Structure formats: structure tokens, C-alpha cells
C-alpha positions in Angstrom: 155.1 82.3 142.0 157.4 80.0 144.1 159.8 82.9 144.6 157.0 85.1 145.8 155.9 82.4 148.3 159.5 82.1 149.6 159.6 85.9 150.2 156.3 85.8 152.0 157.6 82.9 154.2 160.8 84.8 154.9 158.9 88.0 155.8 156.6 86.0 158.1 159.6 84.4 159.8 161.2 87.8 160.3 157.9 89.1 161.9 157.7 86.2 164.2 161.4 86.3 165.3 161.3 90.1 165.9 161.9 90.8 169.6 158.6 91.6 171.3 158.8 95.1 172.7 156.8 96.6 175.5 153.2 97.1 174.2 154.2 95.7 170.8 151.3 95.6 168.3 150.3 94.1 165.0 149.0 96.5 162.3 147.0 95.0 159.4 146.4 97.4 156.5 144.5 96.6 153.3 144.9 99.5 150.8 144.0 100.8 147.4 145.9 103.3 145.3 147.7 104.1 142.0 150.8 102.8 140.3 152.4 105.5 138.2 155.6 106.8 136.5 156.8 103.4 135.4 159.9 102.8 133.3 161.0 99.5 131.8 163.2 97.9 129.1 160.5 95.3 128.5 158.7 95.6 125.1 155.8 98.0 125.4 153.8 98.5 122.2 151.3 101.1 123.6 151.6 104.7 122.8 149.4 107.4 124.4 150.5 111.0 123.9 154.1 109.7 123.6 153.8 107.8 126.9 154.1 104.0 127.2 151.4 101.9 129.0 153.5 101.3 132.1 154.1 105.1 132.5 150.4 105.9 132.8 148.6 105.5 136.1 146.9 102.2 136.9 144.8 101.3 139.9 146.6 99.0 142.4 145.7 97.3 145.6 147.4 95.2 148.3 148.1 95.0 152.0 150.7 95.2 154.7 151.4 93.6 158.1 153.5 95.5 160.5 154.9 94.7 164.0 155.6 97.9 165.9 156.4 98.7 169.5 156.7 101.9 171.5 160.2 102.5 170.0 161.1 103.5 166.4 161.9 100.1 164.9 159.5 97.6 163.4 159.2 95.1 160.6 156.7 94.7 157.7 155.5 92.3 155.1 154.2 94.3 152.1 152.3 93.2 148.9 151.0 95.4 146.1 149.3 94.2 142.8 148.8 96.3 139.7 146.6 94.5 137.1 146.9 95.8 133.6 150.3 97.3 134.2 151.2 96.9 130.5 147.7 97.6 129.1 146.7 100.8 127.3 143.8 102.0 125.1 146.0 103.0 122.2 148.7 101.0 120.5 151.3 101.4 117.8 149.8 100.4 114.4 150.4 96.8 113.2 151.9 95.7 116.4 150.3 93.2 118.8 147.9 94.4 121.4 148.4 93.4 125.0 145.3 91.6 126.2 146.4 90.7 129.8 149.2 92.0 132.0 150.1 92.6 135.6 152.9 93.6 138.0 153.1 92.8 141.7 155.7 93.1 144.4 156.2 91.0 147.6 158.6 92.7 150.1 160.0 92.2 153.5 160.8 95.6 155.1 162.4 97.3 158.0 160.3 100.2 159.4 161.6 103.3 161.1 158.8 105.4 162.8 158.5 108.2 165.3 158.1 106.8 168.9 154.5 106.1 169.8 154.6 108.3 172.8 155.2 111.5 170.8 151.7 111.6 169.4 149.3 108.8 170.4 146.3 109.7 168.3 147.9 112.0 165.7 149.8 111.0 162.6 152.8 108.7 163.2 155.2 109.2 160.3 157.4 106.3 159.2 159.7 105.2 156.4 160.3 101.6 155.4 162.4 99.7 152.8 163.6 96.2 152.0 164.0 93.5 149.5 161.7 91.0 147.8 160.3 89.8 144.4 158.9 92.0 141.7 156.8 90.0 139.2 155.9 91.3 135.7 153.8 89.5 133.1 152.1 90.3 129.8 150.3 88.4 127.0 149.8 89.9 123.6 146.9 88.9 121.3 149.2 87.0 119.0 151.3 85.4 121.7 154.4 86.6 120.0 156.2 88.3 122.9 154.7 86.9 126.1 156.7 87.1 129.3 156.3 86.2 133.0 159.3 87.2 135.1 160.3 87.2 138.7 162.9 89.8 139.5 164.9 90.4 142.6 163.8 93.9 143.7 163.8 96.6 146.4 161.4 99.2 147.7 161.6 102.4 149.7 158.8 104.5 150.9 157.2 106.6 153.5 154.0 107.8 154.9 152.0 108.0 158.1 149.5 106.2 160.2 146.7 108.2 161.9 144.6 106.4 164.6 141.0 107.5 165.1 140.6 105.0 168.0 142.6 102.5 170.0 142.1 99.9 167.2 141.3 101.6 163.9 143.0 104.3 161.8 144.2 105.3 158.3 147.5 104.7 156.6 149.0 106.9 153.8 151.9 105.7 151.7 154.2 106.7 148.8 156.6 104.1 147.6 159.3 103.4 145.0 160.0 99.9 143.5 162.7 98.7 141.2 164.5 95.5 140.3 168.1 95.4 141.4 169.3 92.5 139.2 168.4 92.4 135.5 167.9 89.3 133.4 170.4 89.3 130.5 168.9 89.3 127.0 170.4 85.9 126.2 168.5 84.3 129.1 165.1 85.5 127.8 163.0 83.2 125.6 161.4 84.8 123.6 163.5 88.0 123.7 161.3 90.7 125.3 163.7 93.6 125.5 165.6 95.4 122.7 168.9 94.0 123.7 169.2 95.5 127.2 168.9 93.6 130.5 165.5 93.7 132.1 164.8 96.9 134.0 161.5 97.7 135.8 160.7 100.6 138.1 157.6 102.4 139.2 155.9 104.4 142.1 152.8 103.7 144.1 150.6 106.0 146.2 148.0 104.4 148.4 145.6 104.9 151.3 144.3 102.1 153.5 142.6 101.2 156.7 144.7 100.2 159.7 143.5 97.6 162.2 145.5 97.1 165.4 145.8 93.9 167.3 
């Protein structure tokens, strides 16, 4: 949690230090979507049609804050939370059932968008990416293999913002997350992988409301 707060503070500092461009604007965007196509070396006892729990889609939600100007460059603080990331309806027989789990990411990103003058009220495509913290946690019913990990991670995604007025619009986003530094097995207590360093990756797709300031 402390690592996530540090990343949020760093992202906020970057936003505040970003040079103010002509007609620079803040964009606040709460969103809802799906997390899907996950892959991990963390223990996952669920099995649904030969798919693990983190591989099946889960509802996610979050928000982003962007500072954009007339030009193509901007900055962004991005947060997405997926409750039940390691939960599933079916489990391998005689193995502990996960009763609570989650994954969330806190990222500070650089944004590259089309210049605002190209299309004022149409879709404004953009890509963004950066670094931050990916958190993963799960508790099984017997508390045999619980874990709560903060991992150094990255994200890369793209989408578009479409304004319907001077102040309000919609944002569409598709984004990839992964950790870039694994935790060695010997540093895990209890061991929650099958001998490999921790790896976690997944995709999110979301739609949100954009409010300009």
C-alpha cells in the first residue's frame, strides 16, 4: 500500500511540474470495464474449461487524470482495480478455494495524442504508457497459501477521447499490464509459485466519462 501511495505522489508531482501549454486542460475520467487474458506464475487452484481464474474476464473499475494541451504530449495518473482477480466458480478437487482476491495497478504515464486542432469534437486518439506498482493479493479458505505482493510494473495502451460538448465526453481504452521485476521464490513466505519468479500480466478494456477542467 505504501508503494502505491508513493507512485500516486510521484504521478501527482509529474502532473504539477508538467509545463503548462497554451490552453492546457485537465481531464478526469472514471471508468468501468473488464480485465481479461491474464497469466501468472502465482498459485491458482481454479479450473474452468482448462482456464485458470485469472484468465477469465472480471469486472474492473478505476480512473485517470490527464493534463493535455493543444500539442501531442501529455501526462497521466492511472488507476485500475480488479476485485476477485483470482476468484472462480469451479476449483480443482481437494485444493483450497480462494475466498478473497484482487489486483490493482497504479501508474504514472506519458501520453501521445493527435493535436487537438485536428478534430475538436471528434475522436482524439492517444497512446500512453509508463511505470508504477501492480498489487496482487489472494486469501484461500484454509489460509495455506495467502499472498499480498507489490510488484514493479509497466503498462501500455491506447484509445480515444470523444467530446460531446466543451466539458464532457467519453473515453475508450485498451491496455496491457505486466510486472517487470519478479520476486524470487526464496523471498516468498509462504512460497506461492511453483519455483519460478513471480510473473503477472493481463489486459483491460474500459469505457469512461471524461470531464474537462
